[in-house]
N, C-alpha and C positions, 0 to 999 in steps of 0.2 A: 504493500500500500504506500509506503513512504518513498518508494523508488519511481512512482508514476509521475510523469511530466504533466504539466497543465493540459496538454493536448490529449494525453492518454486518459486523463480524468473525465474528458468529455465523451470518450468512446467506451471505456470499460463498463460503467454503470448501465449503458444501453445494451451492451452485449450480454451482461449478466442477467438482465431482465428477460432477454430473449431466450436464454438457455435455461434459466431456473424459475422464471415467472415470479421473481422477488426483487424488491428494490434493494440494492446493495447497501444503501444507507440504513435501511431498517434492519438488515442482517447484522451490521456492525453494532447497532444499538442493542439488539437482542443479545448478541454474544458478549459485548464488552461494556455495556451500560453507558451512563451519562457523565461519568467522572472524567478527569483530564484525558486519559488514554482513549476512552470511548468517544469523547467529544472530538478529539483530533481525527480519529478514524472516520467518524461520520462526515466531517468536513472534507476529508480526502476522498470520500465516496461519491462526491457530487462534482459536476463541472464547476469551474471557478466562479462564474457569475451566480450560480445557485448557492454555492457555499457562502458567498458574501451576503446573500439574502438571509441565509441561516444565521450568520453572525449578527445581523441587525435584529433578527427575531430574538436571539438570545439576549442581546443588549437591552431589549424592551420587555423581556419576560419577567413576570412576577412583580413584587413591590419595588418601586424605584426604577430608575433607568441607569444603565451603565454608560454614562456620557463619554468616558474616555474611549471605550471600544467603539461607540457610535461615531464620534467625529473622525476616528482614523479610517473609517470606511466611507463616510460621506464627503469629507473635505479632501481636496487635492486630486479629484477625479477629472478626467477630460469630459467634454460634453457628450461624446459618444458613449463612454463608460457609464455616465450617469443615466442616460436614456435607457441603456440596456438594463441597468440595475432596477430602475423604476418599473419597466415592463416585466422583468422577471419576477420582481417581488409580488406584483399583482397576480401574475400567473400562478405562483406557488401558494400564496396565502389568501387570494381573493380579496385583497384589501389594498387601497391606494397608499403608497408609501408616505405621501404628504399628510394624509389623514391620520395615519399611525403616529407620525412624529409630532403632529399638532396636538395630539392627545397626551403625548409623553413629555413635551418640553415646554419651556416658558422663558420669558425675558430675552436678554441680548443673545444668549446661547441659541435660542430658537431662531432668532434673526439671522445669525451666522449660518446655521444649518440650512435654513430655507433659502438663503442667498446662494449657497452652493448647490442646493437641490434644483435650482432653476436652470442650471447648465448654460450659463450665459457668457462663458469665456469667449472673447473675440479671437478671431484669427489674426495673426500678426501681419500687418501691412505697413511697410516702411513709409509709404506716402501718407498714411493716416496717423500712425504712431511716430510722428516726427518730433523734432526738438521743441516746437511750439506746444504740442500736446503734452510733452513731458514736463515742460515748465508749468503749464496750467495745472496738471495733475499733482505736481509736487506742492504747489501753493494750496490746492484744495485739501490735500492730505494733512498739510501742516495746520491749516485752519480747523480741521476736524479733530485734531489730536493735540499736539504740543502747543499750538497757538490758540487753544480754546479752553475756557473754564468749563470743565466737564468735557466729555468725549462724545462725538457724533459717531457712535458705533455703526449704525446702519449705513452712513455715508462711506466710512472707511471700508466696510466689508464689500460694498457695491463696487467701488473702484478696484480693490485688490482682487476680488474674485473674477471680475470681467477682464482684467489685464492678462494677456498671454505671457508665458514664461520669458520669452526673449525681451519683451517690452518691460516687464517688471524688474528684470535684472538691471536694465539701463536706468529705470526709474529709481531703483534702490541706490545706485551709485550717485546719481544726481542729488537725491535727497540727502545722502550722507555727506556729500561735498558741501551742500548749502547749509545744512542744519546740524551736522556733526553726529547724527544718529542714523543707523540703518533702519529700514522699515520694521524688521523683526524687533529691534530695540524699542521702537516706538510702541509696538503692540505690547511688549513686555512691560513697559512703563505705564501705559494707559489702561490696561485691562487687568483682570484678576481671575484667579481660579481656573476652572475648566475652560472658560471663555478665552482666557489668555493663551492657554496651552493649545487649544484648537485653532485659534487664529494664527499663531506662530507656525503650527504644523502646516496649515494651508499655504502660507508664504514659502516655507522651506520646501514643500513639495514642488513648487514652481521653480525655485532657484537652485536647490541642491537635494534632490529627492532621495538619493542613496543615503546621505547623512541623516535626513529626516527619519527614514526607516530604522537606521542604526540606533537613533536616540529612542525610538519606540521600544525596541528590544531591550535597550539598557534600562529604560523606565520600568518595563515589566519585571525586571530583576533587581530593582532598587530597594534598599532597606531590608527590614525583616520580612521574610516571606516573599513569595513570588506570585505575581499576577499571571497565573497559568493560562487563563482564557485569553488575555491580551498577547501573551507570548505565542500561544498556539495560533491564534488568528493572524498575527503579523507574519510569522514564518510561512504559513500556508498561503496567505493572500499574496505575498510578494515572492513566491517560489520562482516565478519566471525570470526575475532579475536578481536572484539571490547571490549569484557569483559576484556581481558588482557591489552588492551590499556587503558581502563578507570582506571584500578588499577594503571598502570604506570603513568598516567596523574596526579593522586592525589599525588603520591610519588614525582613526578618531580616538580609540580607547586602548591601543597597545595589546590587545588580546583577541582571540578568535571567538566567533559566536559559538562554535562547538565547545570551547572551554567554558564559556559562560553557562551553556545548557548543562554540561556535565556537573558544574558546581551548584546548579539550582534545582534540578529535578532528578528523579531516580527511576529505575525499573524499565518496564516496557514503554512507558511514556517517553523517557529519555531516549531510548533506542529509536523510537519512531521519529521524534524530532530530528535526531542526528541523521536518520536515513533521508528525510526530506532535504536537509541541508546538503548532504553528500551527493544527492542526485540532481542538484540544481543544474539546469541546462546551460 
């Protein structure tokens, strides 16, 4: 199960159903339960887009919402990825993803999530995203954050989520040159709690995505105890680019992800996560 590539995960469950008339995910749940090992196997038993819908379902299950897991799946997606996610969620759970999140979230965190959910990132156009627009957006961002008593969160999120990666990298440099702060630092200064972490993740996924994922894995293993669900979902979700992430992790933290996993978890669960990491395409 751990050695399957994302492409194989799209095909194996279909073939298993044809041969044995059973859903592979249901078999994994029946055989291995819903704890860390069983959860990882169930996620690996589904095509990647369905697995991510399952992650959202788990984040919203029961009392309270797992905001950390939720924003790692919703924020930082391309427009195409977001549209696939919304369609797949409705297909699997017969519920609109926006309606679900509206019932789970509130405040500025909900504003950020729904801004990302709209899939409104612009395509990069040098003629449109020119120096004049950069100067204009830098001024807008400053007036919404550092230059304002209180923060215009909705305005900040709208500009940052709509800006394509190539443009936001230039915007970041210009802002830092003019005001001495990177955009990530602005968000870190102006926001608090899960909202701050989620907004910073959104920006980092545009400017340095491998490092952003590295920090998620490190966050899952921080302090006493391990956030196993976040660790599992991050490793499985980003399996397709895990080679690059593993290189970035060593550069960022001076150790391998495999060593971190070995130090944090045990048994078959550890072996499974290591198999996923070792089989990264």
